[in-house]
C-alpha positions as CSV (number, residue, x, y, z in Angstrom):
1,X,104.3,181.5,102.5
2,X,106.9,180.5,99.9
3,X,107.8,182.9,97.1
4,X,108.4,181.2,93.8
5,X,111.7,181.9,91.9
6,X,111.7,183.3,88.3
7,X,114.3,180.7,87.3
8,X,112.1,177.8,88.4
9,X,111.7,176.6,84.8
10,X,115.4,176.0,84.5
11,X,115.6,173.5,87.4
12,X,114.7,170.6,85.1
13,X,118.1,171.1,83.3
14,X,120.4,170.7,86.3
15,X,120.9,169.1,89.7
16,X,122.4,172.4,91.0
17,X,120.5,174.0,93.7
18,X,118.9,176.9,91.9
19,X,115.5,178.5,92.0
20,X,114.7,177.2,95.5
21,X,112.4,180.0,96.3
22,X,112.2,181.9,99.6
23,X,110.2,181.8,102.8
24,X,110.7,185.3,104.2
25,X,114.5,185.8,104.3
26,X,115.3,182.1,104.4
27,X,115.0,179.0,102.3
28,X,111.7,177.1,102.3
29,X,111.7,174.1,104.7
30,X,111.7,171.4,101.9
31,X,114.9,172.5,100.1
32,X,116.6,173.2,103.4
33,X,115.9,169.7,104.6
34,X,117.0,168.3,101.2
35,X,120.3,170.1,101.5
36,X,120.9,168.8,105.0
37,X,120.1,165.2,103.8
38,X,122.5,165.6,100.9
39,X,125.2,166.9,103.2
40,X,124.6,163.9,105.6
41,X,124.8,161.4,102.7
42,X,128.1,163.0,101.5
43,X,129.6,162.6,105.0
44,X,128.3,159.1,105.3
45,X,129.9,158.2,101.9
46,X,133.3,159.3,103.2
47,X,133.1,157.5,106.6
48,X,131.0,154.4,105.9
49,X,133.2,151.3,105.7
50,X,133.1,149.1,102.6
51,X,131.2,145.9,103.1
52,X,134.0,143.7,101.6
53,X,132.1,140.4,102.2
54,X,129.1,141.6,100.2
55,X,131.2,143.1,97.5
56,X,133.3,140.0,97.2
57,X,130.1,137.8,96.8
58,X,128.7,140.2,94.1
59,X,132.0,140.3,92.2
60,X,132.3,136.5,92.2
61,X,128.6,136.3,91.1
62,X,129.6,138.5,88.1
63,X,132.2,135.8,87.1
64,X,135.5,137.1,88.6
65,X,137.9,135.8,91.1
66,X,138.8,138.1,94.0
67,X,141.7,138.9,96.3
68,X,141.7,141.3,99.3
69,X,144.2,144.1,100.0
70,X,144.5,147.0,102.4
71,X,146.7,150.1,102.3
72,X,149.1,151.1,105.0
73,X,146.4,153.3,106.6
74,X,145.2,151.2,109.6
75,X,141.9,153.0,110.0
76,X,139.6,155.5,108.3
77,X,140.8,158.4,110.5
78,X,144.4,158.1,109.4
79,X,143.4,157.3,105.9
80,X,141.7,160.7,105.7
81,X,144.5,162.5,107.5
82,X,147.4,160.8,105.7
83,X,146.7,160.4,102.0
84,X,150.2,159.1,101.5
85,X,149.4,155.9,103.5
86,X,146.5,155.2,101.2
87,X,148.9,154.9,98.3
88,X,151.0,152.1,99.9
89,X,150.1,148.5,100.5
90,X,150.5,147.1,104.0
91,X,153.1,144.3,104.3
92,X,150.6,141.5,104.7
93,X,148.7,142.5,101.5
94,X,151.9,142.9,99.5
95,X,153.0,139.4,100.5
96,X,149.5,138.0,99.7
97,X,149.4,139.6,96.2
98,X,153.0,138.5,95.4
99,X,152.1,135.0,96.2
100,X,149.3,135.1,93.6
101,X,151.3,136.8,90.9
102,X,150.7,135.6,87.3
103,X,151.0,137.2,84.0
104,X,147.6,138.8,83.0
105,X,146.5,141.4,80.5
106,X,144.4,143.3,83.0
107,X,143.7,143.5,86.7
108,X,140.7,145.4,88.2
109,X,141.0,147.0,91.6
110,X,137.7,147.7,93.5
111,X,138.6,150.5,96.0
112,X,136.6,152.3,98.6
113,X,138.4,155.6,98.1
114,X,136.4,158.6,99.4
115,X,133.0,156.9,98.8
116,X,132.4,153.3,99.8
117,X,128.8,153.8,98.6
118,X,130.2,154.1,95.0
119,X,132.2,150.9,95.1
120,X,129.4,149.0,96.9
121,X,126.8,150.0,94.4
122,X,128.5,150.1,91.1
123,X,131.6,147.9,90.9
124,X,129.7,144.6,90.5
125,X,127.1,145.8,87.9
126,X,129.8,147.5,85.9
127,X,132.0,144.3,85.9
128,X,129.0,142.3,84.9
129,X,128.5,144.7,81.9
130,X,132.1,144.4,81.0
131,X,132.3,140.7,81.2
132,X,131.1,139.9,77.6
133,X,133.4,142.6,76.2
134,X,136.5,141.0,77.8
135,X,136.8,138.1,75.4
136,X,140.4,137.7,74.3
137,X,141.7,139.3,77.5
138,X,143.5,137.4,80.2
139,X,141.8,138.9,83.3
140,X,143.4,138.6,86.7
141,X,141.5,138.5,90.0
142,X,139.6,141.6,91.1
143,X,141.4,143.1,94.1
144,X,139.1,144.5,96.7
145,X,141.2,147.2,98.4
146,X,140.3,149.2,101.5
147,X,141.6,152.5,102.7
148,X,142.8,152.9,99.1
149,X,143.9,155.8,97.0
150,X,144.2,155.6,93.2
151,X,148.0,155.1,93.2
152,X,147.6,151.9,95.3
153,X,146.6,150.2,92.0
154,X,150.1,150.8,90.6
155,X,151.7,148.6,93.2
156,X,148.9,146.0,93.0
157,X,149.3,145.8,89.3
158,X,153.1,145.5,89.6
159,X,152.9,142.7,92.2
160,X,150.3,140.8,90.1
161,X,152.4,141.4,86.9
162,X,149.5,142.9,85.0
163,X,149.9,144.7,81.7
164,X,147.1,147.1,82.6
165,X,145.5,148.0,85.9
166,X,142.0,149.6,86.2
167,X,141.2,151.2,89.6
168,X,137.5,151.4,90.2
169,X,137.3,153.9,93.1
170,X,134.8,155.9,95.0
171,X,135.2,159.6,94.1
172,X,135.0,162.5,96.5
173,X,131.2,162.9,97.1
174,X,129.3,166.0,96.2
175,X,126.0,167.3,97.4
176,X,124.2,165.7,94.4
177,X,126.5,162.7,93.9
178,X,127.5,160.7,97.0
179,X,128.1,157.5,95.0
180,X,130.1,158.5,92.0
181,X,132.6,155.9,90.8
182,X,135.9,156.8,88.9
183,X,137.9,154.5,86.6
184,X,141.6,155.0,86.4
185,X,143.5,153.1,83.7
186,X,147.3,152.7,83.9
187,X,149.5,150.8,81.4
188,X,152.5,149.0,82.8
189,X,151.6,149.8,86.4
190,X,154.4,150.1,88.9
191,X,155.1,152.1,92.1
192,X,156.0,155.7,91.3
193,X,153.6,156.2,88.3
194,X,151.9,159.6,88.3
195,X,148.5,160.9,87.3
196,X,149.8,162.1,83.9
197,X,150.4,158.4,83.1
198,X,146.8,157.3,83.5
199,X,143.4,157.9,82.0
200,X,140.2,158.6,84.0
201,X,136.6,158.0,83.3
202,X,134.5,159.8,86.0
203,X,131.0,159.9,87.4
204,X,130.0,156.3,86.7
205,X,126.6,155.8,88.1
206,X,123.0,155.5,86.7
207,X,122.4,159.2,87.1
208,X,125.7,160.1,85.4
209,X,127.6,157.9,83.0
210,X,125.6,154.7,82.9
211,X,127.2,151.2,82.9
212,X,126.8,150.6,79.2
213,X,128.5,153.8,78.2
214,X,131.2,153.5,80.8
215,X,132.0,150.0,79.7
216,X,132.1,151.1,76.1
217,X,134.5,154.0,76.8
218,X,136.6,151.8,79.1
219,X,137.0,149.1,76.5
220,X,138.0,151.7,73.9
221,X,140.7,153.0,76.2
222,X,141.9,149.4,77.0
223,X,142.2,148.4,73.4
224,X,144.1,151.6,72.5
225,X,146.3,151.3,75.6
226,X,147.3,147.8,74.6
227,X,147.8,148.8,70.9
228,X,149.9,151.9,71.8
229,X,151.5,150.5,74.9
230,X,150.7,153.6,77.0
231,X,148.1,155.5,78.9
232,X,147.9,159.1,80.1
233,X,148.5,162.3,78.2
234,X,149.6,160.3,75.1
235,X,146.2,158.6,74.9
236,X,143.3,160.8,74.0
237,X,139.7,159.5,74.4
238,X,138.1,159.6,70.9
239,X,135.6,157.0,71.7
240,X,132.7,159.4,71.5
241,X,133.4,159.8,67.7
242,X,132.6,156.1,67.1
243,X,129.2,154.9,65.9
244,X,126.9,153.1,68.3
245,X,127.4,149.9,66.3
246,X,131.0,149.7,67.5
247,X,130.0,149.8,71.2
248,X,131.3,146.2,71.7
249,X,134.7,146.3,70.2
250,X,136.5,143.0,70.6
251,X,140.0,142.9,72.1
252,X,142.8,143.0,69.5
């Protein structure tokens, strides 16, 4: 027999595991199995490889050219054990990107990060949402990067000679969010940039920050970054103070 919890009415306000009730001295079977499923999904998000072929097709269907890149981490095991390798391009990728260098206002990097699920599910729909907002921007190819950390985008943007790089990367999964996508915006990307020099929009997914709101906030940051010629601690996100009618600001 399951004993109800007095906090049960609060469960509708949060995804946190509260008011699960008791069966004797343990959890009831249903929440226990739900916890084990969430834990398995989080582990899978970390270890599941990114389907680059499917993502490439989806990104191209959204209207963007693509390039492929991989970090210096040769496999997932070393990627997880050696974060430093995920911040450096392997030689072949560096040569390929250098060969495609052209002046562009912005380059997007679609990276597996710590959740390939996030990149697989959300990159293409988010890019499709952004497409109409990018009028007036010279957009370079979307670089699909594997075994990637955020800082890999600095070198990618540098090689492609982009004014701004946006790394769209799978965030560390939680027990209620195995597919959360983070967006990291860096002005004048180059190897050696640090986290204080970039802005982040986190938890992009339908259950968190949906595509429309994420696209609006990202375009606000992009326009301000281009105007001020900086990102990071010097660029504060005041997009939430803008009226809904300004949700599709054109590029300067």
